[in-house]
C-alpha positions as CSV (number, residue, x, y, z in Angstrom):
1,X,242.3,112.0,49.3
2,X,241.5,109.3,51.8
3,X,238.2,107.6,52.2
4,X,237.4,105.6,55.3
5,X,235.0,102.8,54.8
6,X,233.4,100.7,57.6
7,X,232.1,97.1,57.3
8,X,228.8,95.8,58.6
9,X,227.6,92.4,59.8
10,X,229.6,89.3,58.7
11,X,232.9,91.1,59.3
12,X,233.1,90.0,62.9
13,X,235.6,87.4,64.2
14,X,236.4,85.6,67.4
15,X,238.7,87.7,69.7
16,X,237.9,90.9,67.8
17,X,239.3,93.9,69.6
18,X,241.2,92.0,72.3
19,X,244.6,93.1,71.1
20,X,243.7,96.8,71.1
21,X,242.0,96.4,74.5
22,X,245.2,95.0,76.0
23,X,247.5,97.6,74.4
24,X,245.6,100.9,74.4
25,X,244.1,102.8,77.3
26,X,241.8,104.6,74.9
27,X,240.4,101.2,73.7
28,X,240.1,99.9,77.2
29,X,238.2,102.9,78.4
30,X,235.8,102.8,75.4
31,X,235.1,99.0,75.8
32,X,234.4,99.5,79.5
33,X,232.1,102.4,78.7
34,X,230.3,100.2,76.1
35,X,229.7,97.4,78.7
36,X,227.9,100.0,80.9
37,X,226.0,101.6,78.0
38,X,224.8,98.3,76.6
39,X,223.9,96.7,79.9
40,X,225.9,93.5,79.3
41,X,229.5,92.4,79.0
42,X,230.1,92.7,75.3
43,X,233.9,92.5,75.7
44,X,233.6,89.0,77.2
45,X,231.6,87.9,74.1
46,X,234.0,89.6,71.7
47,X,237.1,88.4,73.3
48,X,236.1,84.9,74.5
49,X,232.7,84.0,72.9
50,X,232.1,81.4,70.3
51,X,231.4,82.3,66.6
52,X,227.8,81.4,67.2
53,X,227.5,83.8,70.2
54,X,229.2,86.6,68.2
55,X,226.8,86.1,65.3
56,X,223.7,87.2,67.3
57,X,222.5,90.5,65.8
58,X,222.3,92.2,69.2
59,X,226.0,91.3,69.8
60,X,227.3,91.5,66.2
61,X,226.2,95.1,65.4
62,X,227.6,96.8,68.5
63,X,230.8,94.6,68.3
64,X,231.6,95.6,64.8
65,X,230.7,99.2,65.5
66,X,233.0,99.3,68.6
67,X,235.9,97.8,66.8
68,X,235.8,100.4,64.0
69,X,235.1,103.6,66.0
70,X,237.7,102.8,68.7
71,X,240.4,102.3,66.0
72,X,239.4,105.7,64.5
73,X,239.9,107.3,67.9
74,X,243.2,105.5,68.5
75,X,244.7,106.7,65.3
76,X,243.0,110.1,65.1
77,X,246.3,112.0,65.1
78,X,247.8,109.9,62.2
79,X,245.0,109.5,59.7
80,X,241.9,111.6,59.0
81,X,239.4,110.9,56.3
82,X,238.4,113.3,53.5
83,X,235.2,111.4,53.0
84,X,233.5,108.4,54.7
85,X,231.1,105.6,54.0
86,X,229.8,102.5,55.7
87,X,228.2,99.3,54.5
88,X,224.9,98.9,56.2
89,X,225.7,98.9,60.0
90,X,229.0,100.5,59.0
91,X,227.2,103.8,58.2
92,X,226.8,104.4,61.9
93,X,230.6,104.0,62.4
94,X,231.2,106.4,59.6
95,X,229.0,109.0,61.2
96,X,231.1,108.8,64.4
97,X,234.3,109.1,62.3
98,X,233.1,112.3,60.6
99,X,231.8,113.8,64.0
100,X,228.1,113.7,63.3
101,X,227.6,111.3,66.2
102,X,229.5,111.0,69.5
103,X,230.7,107.6,70.6
104,X,227.8,107.2,73.0
105,X,225.2,108.4,70.6
106,X,226.4,106.0,67.9
107,X,226.4,103.1,70.3
108,X,222.9,103.9,71.5
109,X,221.5,104.0,68.0
110,X,223.3,100.8,67.1
111,X,221.8,99.2,70.2
112,X,218.3,100.3,69.3
113,X,218.8,99.2,65.7
114,X,220.2,95.7,66.6
115,X,217.5,95.0,69.1
116,X,214.7,96.2,66.8
117,X,216.1,94.2,63.9
118,X,216.3,91.1,66.1
119,X,212.6,91.6,67.1
120,X,211.6,91.9,63.4
121,X,213.6,88.8,62.6
122,X,211.7,86.8,65.3
123,X,208.4,87.9,63.9
124,X,208.9,86.7,60.3
125,X,211.3,84.1,59.1
126,X,213.5,85.8,56.6
127,X,216.9,85.1,55.0
128,X,219.4,86.4,52.5
129,X,221.5,84.8,49.7
130,X,224.6,86.0,47.8
131,X,224.4,85.9,44.0
132,X,227.6,85.7,42.0
133,X,228.0,85.9,38.2
134,X,224.7,87.4,37.0
135,X,223.8,90.9,35.8
136,X,221.9,93.0,38.3
137,X,218.9,93.5,36.1
138,X,218.5,89.8,35.6
139,X,218.4,89.2,39.4
140,X,216.0,92.2,39.8
141,X,213.6,90.8,37.2
142,X,213.7,87.3,38.8
143,X,213.0,88.8,42.2
144,X,210.1,90.8,40.8
145,X,208.6,87.7,39.2
146,X,208.9,85.5,42.3
147,X,205.8,85.2,44.6
148,X,206.3,86.6,48.1
149,X,208.8,89.1,49.5
150,X,212.2,89.0,47.9
151,X,214.4,91.9,46.6
152,X,217.9,92.7,45.5
153,X,219.2,94.1,48.8
154,X,223.0,94.7,48.6
155,X,224.7,95.8,45.4
156,X,228.2,95.0,46.6
157,X,230.2,95.1,43.4
158,X,229.8,94.2,39.7
159,X,228.6,90.6,39.4
160,X,227.9,90.2,43.1
161,X,224.7,91.2,45.0
162,X,222.6,89.9,47.8
163,X,218.9,89.1,47.8
164,X,216.7,89.3,50.8
165,X,213.2,88.3,51.8
166,X,211.0,85.5,53.0
167,X,212.7,82.1,53.2
168,X,210.5,80.4,50.6
169,X,210.6,83.4,48.3
170,X,214.4,83.5,48.5
171,X,214.7,79.8,47.9
172,X,212.5,80.0,44.8
173,X,214.4,83.0,43.5
174,X,217.7,81.2,44.0
175,X,216.5,78.3,41.9
176,X,215.5,80.6,39.1
177,X,218.7,82.6,39.4
178,X,220.8,79.4,39.0
179,X,218.7,78.4,36.0
180,X,219.4,81.8,34.5
181,X,223.2,81.1,34.6
182,X,224.5,82.5,37.9
183,X,227.8,81.0,39.0
184,X,226.6,80.7,42.6
185,X,223.6,81.4,44.7
186,X,224.7,81.0,48.3
187,X,222.3,81.1,51.3
188,X,223.8,83.4,54.0
189,X,223.9,82.5,57.7
190,X,221.9,85.5,58.8
191,X,218.9,85.7,61.1
192,X,216.6,87.7,58.9
193,X,215.8,89.6,55.7
194,X,217.8,92.8,56.2
195,X,217.2,95.8,53.9
196,X,213.8,94.5,52.8
197,X,210.2,95.5,53.8
198,X,210.3,92.8,56.5
199,X,212.4,95.3,58.5
200,X,209.6,97.9,58.6
201,X,208.9,97.4,62.3
202,X,212.6,98.0,63.1
203,X,212.7,101.0,60.8
204,X,209.9,102.7,62.8
205,X,211.6,102.0,66.1
206,X,214.9,103.3,64.8
207,X,213.2,106.4,63.4
208,X,211.9,107.4,66.8
209,X,215.4,107.1,68.3
210,X,217.1,109.1,65.5
211,X,214.5,111.9,65.5
212,X,215.0,112.4,69.2
213,X,218.8,112.7,68.9
214,X,220.7,115.9,68.1
215,X,223.3,115.4,65.3
216,X,226.4,117.6,64.8
217,X,227.8,119.1,61.7
218,X,230.0,116.6,59.8
219,X,233.8,117.1,59.4
220,X,233.6,115.6,55.9
221,X,230.9,114.2,53.6
222,X,229.3,110.8,54.2
223,X,228.3,108.8,51.1
224,X,225.1,107.0,52.2
225,X,223.8,103.6,51.3
226,X,220.4,104.5,50.0
227,X,221.7,106.4,47.0
228,X,225.5,106.4,47.2
229,X,225.6,110.2,47.2
230,X,227.7,112.5,49.4
231,X,225.8,114.3,52.1
232,X,226.4,117.0,54.7
233,X,222.9,118.1,55.4
234,X,221.8,116.7,58.8
235,X,218.1,116.5,57.9
236,X,218.9,114.4,54.9
237,X,221.5,112.3,56.7
238,X,218.9,111.4,59.4
239,X,216.3,110.4,56.8
240,X,218.7,108.4,54.8
241,X,219.8,106.6,57.9
242,X,216.2,105.7,58.7
243,X,215.3,104.6,55.1
244,X,218.5,102.4,55.0
245,X,216.8,99.6,57.0
246,X,214.3,98.8,54.3
247,X,216.2,100.0,51.3
248,X,219.0,98.3,49.2
249,X,222.6,99.1,50.0
250,X,224.0,100.7,46.9
251,X,227.7,100.0,47.6
252,X,228.9,99.9,44.0
253,X,227.4,103.3,43.4
254,X,228.9,104.6,46.6
255,X,232.4,103.6,45.7
256,X,232.1,104.8,42.1
257,X,231.0,108.2,43.4
258,X,233.8,108.5,45.9
259,X,236.3,107.6,43.1
260,X,234.7,110.3,40.9
261,X,235.1,112.8,43.7
262,X,238.8,112.2,44.0
263,X,239.5,109.5,46.6
264,X,243.0,108.0,46.0
265,X,243.1,105.5,48.9
266,X,240.4,103.6,50.7
267,X,241.1,102.5,54.3
268,X,238.8,99.7,55.6
269,X,238.4,100.3,59.3
270,X,237.5,97.5,61.7
271,X,236.4,93.9,61.2
272,X,238.7,91.5,59.3
273,X,239.8,94.3,57.0
274,X,239.2,92.1,54.0
275,X,235.5,92.4,53.1
276,X,235.2,95.9,51.7
277,X,238.7,95.9,50.2
278,X,237.7,92.9,48.2
279,X,234.5,94.6,46.9
280,X,236.4,97.8,46.1
281,X,239.1,96.0,44.1
282,X,236.3,94.4,42.0
283,X,235.0,97.9,41.3
284,X,238.4,99.4,40.5
285,X,241.5,97.2,40.6
286,X,243.8,100.1,40.3
287,X,242.8,102.0,43.5
288,X,245.0,101.8,46.6
289,X,243.4,100.1,49.6
290,X,244.5,99.2,53.1
291,X,243.1,98.1,56.4
292,X,243.1,99.5,59.9
293,X,242.3,96.5,62.2
294,X,244.7,96.7,65.2
């Protein structure tokens, strides 16, 4: 069984998608459609922009989404998933891959999400940090004991998670985490505290957009971030998608459950093709992985 997995922010790169734009009529049509739907020339930023320009949330999220879903459409006749999952933003790409959302629906929700998250980031200064080499429960306890808003936000793989929250709280937590024996506590170059309560204003805005939209029955289960469980019920899929903005990404649990349900190969679709493969290999070194990036 094949599981398609889709990366989120931080998997973008300069020139992303240019090769498929130049060599595929499907890709060219979708990129041009995206320029119209978004109201700005995202292809110019993706193909010619600087790393700094591509890092803006309002650009990064639709860019990563576009790269993944266009690749799925290009190779639809060759590979089809038996199950899908996406890391944070990647969950929207996964929902296009399993037919719950159309291309235009997915892009519209990503646009709303990215703009709402950018607004939330502008209101309160937040950040994130990657923690390597410490048990999850130790990090959770330190976050709980640190004054201010800071939580364990991304459970990426054993021994690696990301904390998120107010800048000062994250800094204090990182100091305590290093004292507790972590190998590394690395501040991330992000504009805000994703998957924390600081994203509540964005969650409300995204909720309105999702509740107005009509979803279609999935072609296969999606394993969602909030609990790592397979889902086909549209009401639950919608609610999990809304809750995801302020809830931790339970990626380790997601991959473990997909393995338990019979996946024999993971295909990372879009981005650099390396981020999720690396995490998956740390969860189970024996599983076959590959990437679809061009």
